[in-house]
N, C-alpha and C positions, 0 to 999 in steps of 0.2 A: 959580703963579708959572711968567713965560714962560721958557725957556730962555735960561741965561748971566746972569739977572741976580740968580741965589744966592753966599751968600757966606757962609760961616761965621762963628758969631756968638761966636767968642773970639778974645779981642783977644792975648792971648797967645801968643808965640811956641812957647813949650813947655808938651806934653799931657803929663803924669803919671798912667797909668793903672796902677791897683791892685786884682789878685786879692785878697782879703783870706781865707787858709784859716785852720782852727783853730790850727793850731802855725806852718805857715810861709806868705810871702805871698811871691806876685811882683810885681815893678814894672816898667814899661816908661815910661822917658824918651823922648818922641819931640821934634825941631825940628823944626818944620814950615817953615823956610826952607830947611836943607839938606838935608832928610831922614833925618838921621843917627838914629838909635835905638841905647838901652842894656835889655838885662834884667836883672835883680838880683834874688835870694830876700833873704830878711830875715825875722826873729822876728815872727810876730804879736803885737805888744808896743806898748803906747802907746810905750814912748821908743823904739822901732824906727820906727815910723811919725814922730814926729816928727824921728828925724833925716834921716828922708827927704824930707819936707817941707822942712827946713830948707835943703837940699842945691840945693832947685828953687825960690827965693823967689820967689813972681810966676806959678808956674806954673798951666794947667789943670788941676783935678784931676778924674779920672775913678774913681770906685768901682764895684765888684762892687755888685751889688743881692742883699745876703744878712743873717743876722743881725748878721755881724759889722761891718756897712756903718755900723750907727749911730753906735759909737762911734767909727768913722774918721772920718766927715763931721764929727762934732763936733772932731777933732784937723784936719784941713782950714781949718776955717771961723777957726782961731784968726788 
């Protein structure tokens, strides 16, 4: 691809990255326009992940690829 023509394939202004741990997880919310970011820890439970996703509707969700990512992915596609 020629230089300068590369574009990010994500249409959302917010990216939510989640590192799912066995008991605790870390999430980073990043707003592409303002470059503002926040980090937070949460319990690694379906309810806590649902609450996090509900707080960022329409965000592009990025999950760490591990054994926990399977159920996390299912929750993000709801």
